[in-house]
TIRO-2110 file (N, C-alpha, C; in Angstrom, 1 decimal):
// TIRO-2110
-19.2, -34.0, -0.1, N, 1, A
-19.4, -33.7, 1.4, CA, 1, A
-17.9, -33.3, 2.2, C, 1, A
-17.9, -32.6, 2.8, N, 2, A
-16.7, -32.6, 3.7, CA, 2, A
-17.1, -33.2, 5.1, C, 2, A
-16.2, -33.5, 5.5, N, 3, A
-15.8, -34.4, 6.7, CA, 3, A
-16.3, -33.4, 8.1, C, 3, A
-16.8, -33.4, 9.1, N, 4, A
-17.1, -33.0, 10.5, CA, 4, A
-16.3, -32.7, 11.0, C, 4, A
-15.6, -31.7, 11.4, N, 5, A
-14.2, -31.6, 12.4, CA, 5, A
-15.0, -31.1, 13.7, C, 5, A
-16.6, -31.7, 14.1, N, 6, A
-16.7, -31.7, 15.5, CA, 6, A
-17.6, -32.7, 15.7, C, 6, A
-17.9, -34.2, 16.4, N, 7, A
-18.3, -34.8, 16.9, CA, 7, A
-19.4, -34.6, 17.3, C, 7, A
-20.6, -35.5, 17.1, N, 8, A
-21.4, -35.6, 17.8, CA, 8, A
-21.7, -35.1, 19.3, C, 8, A
-20.5, -35.9, 19.8, N, 9, A
-20.0, -35.7, 21.1, CA, 9, A
-19.3, -34.5, 21.6, C, 9, A
-19.0, -33.8, 20.9, N, 10, A
-18.3, -32.5, 21.0, CA, 10, A
-19.6, -31.5, 21.2, C, 10, A
-20.5, -31.4, 20.3, N, 11, A
-21.6, -30.4, 20.2, CA, 11, A
-22.2, -31.1, 21.3, C, 11, A
-22.5, -31.7, 21.9, N, 12, A
-23.6, -32.0, 23.0, CA, 12, A
-22.6, -31.3, 24.2, C, 12, A
-21.4, -31.7, 24.0, N, 13, A
-20.3, -31.3, 25.5, CA, 13, A
-20.5, -29.9, 25.1, C, 13, A
-20.5, -29.0, 24.1, N, 14, A
-21.0, -27.7, 24.4, CA, 14, A
-22.2, -27.1, 24.1, C, 14, A
-23.2, -27.5, 23.9, N, 15, A
-24.6, -27.5, 24.2, CA, 15, A
-25.0, -28.1, 25.9, C, 15, A
-24.3, -28.7, 26.3, N, 16, A
-24.3, -28.5, 27.9, CA, 16, A
-24.2, -27.6, 28.7, C, 16, A
-23.3, -26.7, 27.9, N, 17, A
-22.1, -26.3, 28.8, CA, 17, A
-23.0, -24.3, 28.5, C, 17, A
-24.0, -24.6, 27.6, N, 18, A
-24.5, -23.4, 27.3, CA, 18, A
-25.2, -22.2, 28.1, C, 18, A
-25.2, -21.2, 28.6, N, 19, A
-24.7, -20.3, 27.8, CA, 19, A
-23.6, -20.5, 27.1, C, 19, A
-22.3, -20.5, 26.3, N, 20, A
-21.1, -20.4, 26.8, CA, 20, A
-20.1, -19.1, 26.4, C, 20, A
-19.4, -18.6, 27.1, N, 21, A
-18.7, -17.6, 27.2, CA, 21, A
-17.4, -17.7, 27.1, C, 21, A
-16.4, -16.9, 26.6, N, 22, A
-15.0, -17.2, 26.7, CA, 22, A
-14.1, -18.2, 27.7, C, 22, A
-14.6, -17.6, 29.1, N, 23, A
-14.0, -18.6, 30.1, CA, 23, A
-14.6, -20.3, 30.0, C, 23, A
-15.4, -20.4, 29.3, N, 24, A
-16.7, -22.0, 29.0, CA, 24, A
-15.5, -22.5, 28.4, C, 24, A
-15.2, -22.1, 27.1, N, 25, A
-14.8, -22.8, 26.3, CA, 25, A
-13.6, -22.6, 26.2, C, 25, A
-12.7, -21.9, 26.5, N, 26, A
-11.3, -22.2, 27.4, CA, 26, A
-11.4, -23.3, 28.2, C, 26, A
-12.4, -23.5, 28.8, N, 27, A
-12.4, -24.8, 30.0, CA, 27, A
-12.6, -26.0, 29.1, C, 27, A
-13.1, -25.5, 27.9, N, 28, A
-13.8, -27.1, 27.2, CA, 28, A
-12.2, -27.0, 26.2, C, 28, A
-11.5, -26.0, 25.8, N, 29, A
-10.1, -26.5, 25.2, CA, 29, A
-9.5, -27.2, 25.8, C, 29, A
-9.4, -27.0, 26.8, N, 30, A
-8.7, -27.9, 27.8, CA, 30, A
-8.4, -29.3, 28.4, C, 30, A
-9.9, -29.6, 27.9, N, 31, A
-10.5, -31.5, 28.2, CA, 31, A
-10.0, -32.0, 27.0, C, 31, A
-9.3, -33.4, 27.6, N, 32, A
-9.0, -34.2, 26.4, CA, 32, A
-9.8, -34.3, 25.0, C, 32, A
-11.3, -34.3, 25.0, N, 33, A
-12.5, -34.5, 23.7, CA, 33, A
-11.7, -33.1, 23.1, C, 33, A
-11.6, -31.9, 23.3, N, 34, A
-11.5, -31.2, 22.3, CA, 34, A
-9.8, -30.7, 22.4, C, 34, A
-8.8, -31.3, 22.4, N, 35, A
-7.3, -31.2, 22.6, CA, 35, A
-6.6, -30.5, 21.7, C, 35, A
-7.5, -31.0, 20.3, N, 36, A
-7.0, -30.7, 19.1, CA, 36, A
-7.5, -29.4, 18.2, C, 36, A
-8.8, -28.8, 19.3, N, 37, A
-9.3, -27.4, 18.9, CA, 37, A
-8.7, -26.2, 19.5, C, 37, A
-8.8, -25.3, 19.4, N, 38, A
-8.4, -23.5, 20.0, CA, 38, A
-10.1, -23.4, 20.7, C, 38, A
-9.9, -22.2, 21.3, N, 39, A
-11.1, -21.7, 22.1, CA, 39, A
-11.7, -21.0, 20.8, C, 39, A
-11.0, -20.4, 19.9, N, 40, A
-11.7, -19.6, 19.0, CA, 40, A
-12.4, -20.3, 18.2, C, 40, A
-11.9, -21.6, 17.8, N, 41, A
-12.4, -22.7, 17.0, CA, 41, A
-13.3, -23.0, 17.8, C, 41, A
-13.8, -23.2, 19.1, N, 42, A
-15.2, -24.0, 19.6, CA, 42, A
-15.8, -22.7, 19.8, C, 42, A
-15.7, -21.3, 19.6, N, 43, A
-16.5, -20.2, 19.9, CA, 43, A
-16.9, -20.1, 18.1, C, 43, A
-16.1, -20.3, 17.6, N, 44, A
-16.9, -20.3, 16.2, CA, 44, A
-18.2, -21.4, 15.7, C, 44, A
-17.5, -22.5, 16.0, N, 45, A
-18.7, -23.7, 15.7, CA, 45, A
-20.0, -23.5, 16.9, C, 45, A
-19.3, -23.1, 18.0, N, 46, A
-20.5, -22.6, 18.8, CA, 46, A
-21.8, -22.1, 17.9, C, 46, A
-21.5, -20.8, 17.6, N, 47, A
-21.9, -19.3, 16.5, CA, 47, A
-23.1, -20.4, 15.7, C, 47, A
-21.9, -21.3, 14.8, N, 48, A
-22.4, -21.9, 14.0, CA, 48, A
-23.5, -23.0, 13.9, C, 48, A
-23.3, -23.8, 14.9, N, 49, A
-24.4, -24.6, 15.3, CA, 49, A
-25.7, -24.0, 16.3, C, 49, A
-25.8, -22.8, 16.4, N, 50, A
-27.3, -22.1, 16.9, CA, 50, A
-27.1, -22.1, 18.6, C, 50, A
-25.9, -22.4, 19.2, N, 51, A
-25.1, -22.8, 20.3, CA, 51, A
-25.4, -21.1, 21.3, C, 51, A
-25.9, -20.9, 22.0, N, 52, A
-25.9, -19.0, 22.7, CA, 52, A
-24.6, -19.2, 23.1, C, 52, A
-23.9, -18.0, 22.5, N, 53, A
-22.6, -17.5, 23.2, CA, 53, A
-22.2, -16.2, 23.6, C, 53, A
-22.0, -15.7, 24.9, N, 54, A
-22.0, -14.4, 25.3, CA, 54, A
-21.0, -14.1, 25.3, C, 54, A
-20.8, -12.4, 24.2, N, 55, A
-19.2, -12.3, 23.8, CA, 55, A
-18.8, -11.4, 24.8, C, 55, A
-17.4, -10.5, 25.6, N, 56, A
-17.1, -10.3, 26.9, CA, 56, A
-17.3, -8.5, 25.9, C, 56, A
-18.2, -8.2, 27.4, N, 57, A
-18.6, -6.3, 27.1, CA, 57, A
-16.8, -6.0, 26.5, C, 57, A
-17.5, -5.4, 25.9, N, 58, A
-16.4, -3.9, 25.4, CA, 58, A
-16.0, -3.0, 26.2, C, 58, A
-14.9, -2.7, 26.5, N, 59, A
-14.3, -1.4, 27.6, CA, 59, A
-14.9, -0.2, 26.6, C, 59, A
-16.0, 0.4, 28.1, N, 60, A
-16.1, 1.9, 27.1, CA, 60, A
-15.3, 2.5, 26.5, C, 60, A
-15.0, 3.4, 25.6, N, 61, A
-14.8, 4.8, 25.5, CA, 61, A
-14.4, 5.9, 26.6, C, 61, A
-13.2, 6.4, 26.1, N, 62, A
-12.8, 7.6, 27.1, CA, 62, A
-13.6, 8.5, 26.5, C, 62, A
-14.3, 9.7, 27.3, N, 63, A
-15.1, 10.7, 27.0, CA, 63, A
-13.8, 12.0, 26.9, C, 63, A
-12.9, 11.5, 27.7, N, 64, A
-11.5, 12.7, 27.8, CA, 64, A
-11.2, 13.0, 26.8, C, 64, A
-11.0, 14.1, 26.2, N, 65, A
-10.5, 15.1, 25.2, CA, 65, A
-9.0, 14.6, 24.6, C, 65, A
-8.6, 13.8, 23.7, N, 66, A
-7.2, 13.9, 23.7, CA, 66, A
-7.0, 14.9, 23.5, C, 66, A
-4.9, 14.8, 23.8, N, 67, A
-4.3, 16.2, 23.4, CA, 67, A
-3.7, 15.8, 22.7, C, 67, A
-3.4, 16.5, 21.5, N, 68, A
-3.2, 16.3, 20.3, CA, 68, A
-1.3, 16.7, 20.4, C, 68, A
-0.4, 16.2, 19.6, N, 69, A
0.6, 17.2, 19.7, CA, 69, A
0.8, 18.7, 19.3, C, 69, A
-0.1, 19.0, 18.4, N, 70, A
0.0, 20.7, 18.2, CA, 70, A
-0.4, 21.2, 19.0, C, 70, A
-1.2, 20.3, 20.0, N, 71, A
-2.3, 21.5, 21.5, CA, 71, A
-0.3, 21.1, 22.4, C, 71, A
0.3, 21.1, 22.4, N, 72, A
1.5, 20.2, 23.5, CA, 72, A
2.6, 21.0, 22.9, C, 72, A
2.5, 21.9, 21.5, N, 73, A
3.5, 22.7, 21.1, CA, 73, A
3.1, 24.0, 21.0, C, 73, A
1.6, 24.2, 21.1, N, 74, A
1.3, 25.3, 21.4, CA, 74, A
1.5, 25.4, 22.9, C, 74, A
1.1, 24.9, 23.8, N, 75, A
1.3, 25.1, 25.2, CA, 75, A
2.7, 25.5, 25.7, C, 75, A
3.5, 25.0, 24.8, N, 76, A
4.8, 24.7, 24.7, CA, 76, A
5.2, 26.3, 24.4, C, 76, A
4.9, 26.7, 23.3, N, 77, A
5.6, 28.0, 22.9, CA, 77, A
5.0, 29.3, 23.3, C, 77, A
3.3, 28.6, 24.0, N, 78, A
2.6, 29.9, 25.0, CA, 78, A
3.8, 29.8, 26.5, C, 78, A
4.2, 28.8, 26.9, N, 79, A
4.8, 28.9, 28.4, CA, 79, A
6.3, 29.5, 28.0, C, 79, A
6.3, 29.4, 26.5, N, 80, A
7.8, 30.1, 26.6, CA, 80, A
7.9, 31.1, 25.6, C, 80, A
6.8, 32.1, 26.0, N, 81, A
6.2, 33.3, 24.9, CA, 81, A
7.1, 33.2, 23.5, C, 81, A
6.9, 32.4, 23.1, N, 82, A
7.7, 32.4, 21.9, CA, 82, A
6.6, 31.8, 20.7, C, 82, A
6.9, 32.4, 19.3, N, 83, A
5.6, 32.0, 18.6, CA, 83, A
5.6, 30.3, 18.1, C, 83, A
4.5, 30.0, 17.8, N, 84, A
4.6, 28.1, 17.4, CA, 84, A
5.6, 28.0, 16.2, C, 84, A
5.4, 28.7, 15.4, N, 85, A
6.2, 29.1, 13.7, CA, 85, A
7.5, 28.7, 14.3, C, 85, A
8.0, 29.2, 15.2, N, 86, A
9.9, 28.9, 15.7, CA, 86, A
9.9, 27.5, 16.2, C, 86, A
9.0, 26.6, 16.9, N, 87, A
9.0, 25.6, 17.1, CA, 87, A
8.6, 24.3, 16.7, C, 87, A
8.5, 24.5, 15.1, N, 88, A
7.7, 23.3, 14.2, CA, 88, A
8.7, 22.1, 14.5, C, 88, A
9.8, 22.5, 14.7, N, 89, A
10.9, 21.0, 14.9, CA, 89, A
10.3, 20.1, 16.1, C, 89, A
10.0, 20.5, 16.7, N, 90, A
9.1, 19.8, 17.8, CA, 90, A
8.0, 19.2, 17.6, C, 90, A
7.1, 19.3, 16.4, N, 91, A
6.3, 18.5, 15.5, CA, 91, A
6.5, 17.1, 15.3, C, 91, A
7.7, 16.8, 15.0, N, 92, A
8.7, 15.2, 15.0, CA, 92, A
8.6, 15.0, 16.4, C, 92, A
8.4, 15.2, 17.5, N, 93, A
8.7, 14.5, 18.6, CA, 93, A
7.5, 13.7, 18.8, C, 93, A
8.3, 12.7, 19.6, N, 94, A
7.0, 11.8, 20.5, CA, 94, A
6.3, 12.6, 21.2, C, 94, A
4.6, 12.2, 21.9, N, 95, A
4.0, 13.0, 22.5, CA, 95, A
4.5, 12.5, 23.4, C, 95, A
5.2, 11.3, 24.6, N, 96, A
5.6, 11.6, 25.8, CA, 96, A
6.5, 12.1, 25.6, C, 96, A
7.9, 12.6, 24.8, N, 97, A
8.5, 13.5, 25.1, CA, 97, A
8.3, 14.8, 25.3, C, 97, A
6.7, 15.6, 24.1, N, 98, A
6.5, 16.7, 24.3, CA, 98, A
5.7, 17.1, 25.8, C, 98, A
5.2, 15.8, 26.8, N, 99, A
4.7, 15.9, 27.3, CA, 99, A
5.6, 16.4, 28.5, C, 99, A
6.8, 15.6, 28.6, N, 100, A
7.7, 15.2, 29.9, CA, 100, A
8.4, 17.0, 29.3, C, 100, A
8.6, 17.7, 28.1, N, 101, A
9.2, 19.4, 28.0, CA, 101, A
8.3, 19.8, 28.9, C, 101, A
6.8, 19.5, 28.3, N, 102, A
5.9, 20.7, 29.1, CA, 102, A
6.1, 20.6, 30.4, C, 102, A
6.0, 19.4, 31.1, N, 103, A
6.2, 19.4, 32.5, CA, 103, A
7.2, 20.0, 33.0, C, 103, A
8.6, 20.0, 32.4, N, 104, A
9.7, 20.8, 32.9, CA, 104, A
9.5, 22.0, 33.0, C, 104, A
8.9, 22.9, 31.9, N, 105, A
8.3, 24.0, 31.5, CA, 105, A
7.5, 24.2, 32.8, C, 105, A
6.8, 24.1, 32.9, N, 106, A
5.7, 24.6, 33.5, CA, 106, A
5.9, 24.3, 35.5, C, 106, A
END
């Protein structure tokens, strides 16, 4: 049998703070009792011990359509009245460079 990393006092302190979130786990990690424990370790132990943990909400995905480099090259070609095949070398450029080029043309 392996030795436990968390004492009953530590588990009791986590239970007293329930429901835990990242801020509470960070506060616990800064106390002398949990000085050798990381926030991630405290969260994992709380979950494995059945102590309620509230995860932070994930940011919503952007619904805006992302402009691809191919779209930028096509727009640049249209702005210059050139065929997109003659501008194939631009496909290797960064998106930031293509955006700046498009802004300077328009």
